[in-house]
C-alpha positions in Angstrom: 83.5 138.6 113.7 80.8 136.2 113.4 81.6 132.5 113.8 85.5 133.8 113.6 87.6 133.3 116.9 90.6 135.5 116.6 93.5 135.5 119.4 96.8 136.8 119.3 99.6 135.0 121.6 103.5 135.1 121.0 103.4 136.7 117.8 100.7 134.1 116.4 97.5 134.8 115.7 95.2 132.2 115.5 92.0 132.1 113.6 89.4 129.7 114.5 85.9 128.8 112.6 83.7 128.8 115.5 80.7 126.9 114.5 80.9 123.9 115.7 77.2 122.9 115.5 77.3 123.2 111.9 80.6 121.6 111.8 82.1 125.0 111.0 80.2 125.0 108.2 81.3 129.0 106.0 79.0 131.6 105.6 78.9 135.0 103.9 79.6 136.7 107.4 82.2 133.9 108.2 84.1 135.4 104.7 84.0 138.6 106.1 85.3 137.5 109.1 88.1 135.7 107.1 88.9 138.7 105.1 89.2 140.7 108.3 91.4 138.6 110.0 93.9 137.7 107.5 94.1 141.6 106.4 94.9 141.9 110.3 97.4 139.6 110.3 99.2 140.7 107.1 99.1 144.6 108.0 99.6 143.9 112.3 103.4 144.4 112.7 102.7 141.9 116.0 101.6 139.1 114.1 104.5 136.9 112.9 102.4 133.5 111.9 98.9 132.9 111.2 97.7 129.4 112.7 94.2 128.2 111.3 92.2 125.5 112.7 88.4 124.9 113.7 86.1 124.6 117.1 84.9 121.2 117.5 87.0 118.7 116.5 86.5 119.7 112.6 88.3 121.9 110.0 85.4 123.1 108.0 82.3 121.1 106.4 82.7 124.1 103.2 80.1 126.2 102.4 76.8 126.3 103.9 74.7 125.7 101.1 71.5 127.3 102.5 73.4 130.8 103.3 75.7 130.1 100.1 72.6 130.1 97.6 70.9 133.0 99.3 73.7 135.2 97.8 75.6 133.6 95.6 78.8 135.3 93.9 78.5 137.1 91.2 81.7 139.1 90.6 85.2 139.3 92.3 83.9 141.6 95.5 82.1 139.0 96.6 83.4 137.6 100.1 84.4 134.5 98.7 86.5 135.9 96.0 87.7 138.5 97.9 89.1 135.8 100.6 90.2 133.7 97.8 92.7 136.4 96.4 93.6 137.8 100.6 94.3 134.2 101.1 97.0 133.4 97.5 98.7 136.8 98.1 99.1 136.4 102.2 102.7 137.4 102.8 103.2 136.2 106.4 103.9 132.0 106.8 100.8 130.3 107.4 99.8 126.8 109.7 96.7 124.8 109.5 95.7 122.2 112.0 93.1 119.7 110.5 90.9 117.6 112.2 87.4 116.1 111.3 86.3 117.4 108.2 88.2 119.5 105.6 85.2 119.7 102.6 85.4 122.0 99.6 87.3 125.2 100.3 88.5 123.7 103.5 90.8 121.5 101.3 91.6 124.0 98.7 92.4 126.6 101.1 95.4 124.2 102.1 97.1 124.6 99.0 97.7 128.2 99.9 99.1 127.5 103.7 102.9 126.8 104.1 102.8 123.9 106.7 99.4 121.9 106.9 99.3 119.0 109.7 96.1 116.7 109.7 95.2 114.4 112.1 95.1 110.7 110.7 91.2 110.4 110.4 90.6 113.3 109.0 88.3 113.6 105.9 89.2 115.5 102.8 86.6 115.9 99.7 86.2 118.2 97.3 82.7 118.0 95.9 82.5 120.5 93.0 81.6 118.6 90.3 78.8 116.8 92.5 77.4 120.2 92.5 77.5 120.8 89.0 80.4 123.3 89.2 84.1 123.7 88.9 86.8 123.8 91.5 88.0 126.8 93.5 90.8 128.6 94.8 93.0 128.4 92.1 92.9 124.6 92.6 92.3 123.4 89.3 96.4 125.3 89.0 98.1 123.9 91.8 96.6 120.6 92.4 98.3 119.1 89.3 101.3 120.7 90.3 101.3 119.0 93.8 99.2 116.1 93.4 100.4 114.9 89.6 97.4 115.2 86.9 96.1 111.3 87.4 95.6 112.0 91.4 93.9 115.7 90.8 92.1 114.3 88.4 90.1 111.3 90.5 90.2 113.8 93.5 88.4 116.5 91.3 86.0 114.4 88.7 84.6 112.0 91.4 84.5 114.2 94.6 84.9 111.0 97.0 85.7 111.4 100.9 89.8 110.9 101.1 91.8 110.4 103.5 94.5 112.0 105.4 97.5 109.7 104.0 96.1 110.6 100.3 95.9 114.6 101.1 99.6 113.9 101.9 100.1 111.9 99.3 98.4 114.6 97.3 100.8 117.6 98.8 98.0 119.2 100.4 99.7 117.9 103.9 102.7 118.2 105.7 102.4 115.5 108.2 100.0 113.2 109.4 100.0 112.8 113.1 97.4 110.8 115.9 94.3 112.2 116.4 94.0 114.5 119.2 97.4 115.6 118.9 97.1 118.0 115.9 96.6 121.4 117.6 99.1 121.0 119.5 102.0 119.8 117.1 100.9 122.8 114.6 100.9 125.1 117.5 104.4 124.1 118.1 105.5 124.5 114.5 103.9 127.9 114.9 106.0 129.0 118.1 108.7 127.9 115.8 108.0 129.8 113.1 107.3 132.9 115.4 110.9 132.8 116.6 112.9 133.0 113.2 113.6 136.3 111.2 110.3 137.7 110.4 112.1 139.4 107.5 113.7 137.0 105.9 111.1 134.0 105.9 108.6 136.7 104.2 111.3 137.4 101.6 111.4 133.3 101.1 107.7 133.1 100.9 108.0 135.7 98.1 110.7 133.8 96.1 109.0 130.4 96.6 105.6 131.8 95.2 107.2 134.6 93.0 107.1 131.2 89.4 103.3 131.4 89.9 101.9 134.5 91.4 100.8 135.1 88.0 99.7 131.8 87.2 97.3 131.8 90.2 95.6 135.2 90.0 94.6 134.0 86.2 93.3 130.5 87.9 90.9 132.2 90.3 90.0 135.0 87.7 88.7 132.0 85.1 87.5 129.3 87.8 85.3 132.3 89.4 84.0 133.4 85.7 83.1 129.6 85.4 82.3 129.3 88.7 79.9 131.8 88.9 78.1 130.9 85.6 77.8 127.4 86.2 75.6 128.6 89.5 72.5 128.8 87.2 73.5 125.8 85.3 70.5 123.2 84.8 73.1 120.6 86.4 73.8 123.1 89.6 70.5 123.4 89.8 69.7 119.5 89.7 72.4 119.1 92.7 71.2 122.0 94.9 66.9 121.0 94.4 68.4 116.9 95.3 70.7 118.3 98.2 68.0 120.1 99.7 65.1 117.6 98.7 67.5 114.6 100.2 67.7 112.8 97.2 70.6 111.5 94.8 70.6 113.7 91.7 70.3 112.7 88.2 72.5 114.3 85.6 71.8 111.6 83.4 68.8 113.9 81.4 71.8 116.2 80.7 73.6 116.0 77.2 76.8 116.7 76.8 77.7 120.1 74.7 
């Protein structure tokens, strides 16, 4: 699995973004690797907990835009869409250790992760609007419910970087921990979960998600349709062009409507 590293020990499948020289920016090949890793974790009876982290002191900088725009998602069968559906329906307990940057999907995937531990100096961002796009990963549904409407609107509308304390206030993070300790703490929590009765944990997770399952699936479909259509919008073209030209985008030339 290209740039996705896995290891199984003590019932914990550790899945690591392994592209540290690019701040673990996600390629389509990495999404394919994530799909395979999460499928293995769901089906393998030896796996009791999934632990997600990044190599090189950072979680993930989100999509690699050059790779992303060479083959953008077109439908629900794209690697990105398949990973989001798998993430939303993952049946076993999951834990994330967040260091460095958690950008774009690196932030929204945390809404589907049961336990999230973040370093105090971690940085989060949801820059979808800044790219002329819309939120993904059912975050348009989940974030207002964890963060409240006003904080969710601020994080989505401006796409600014926010700190770990704000991420905790927004419901993305369980606990903020000292830098350098997050992987050890997340691993300890995963080990404690692995000792719990897995059948009861999976039943409890199903019960916790029972009232939102259909709404999350609907949000994923709605977001996917609009996200895909907006990839060819003039605003998105201006955002991507300005990014590659290393200049500030000018969205004021586009009218509302």
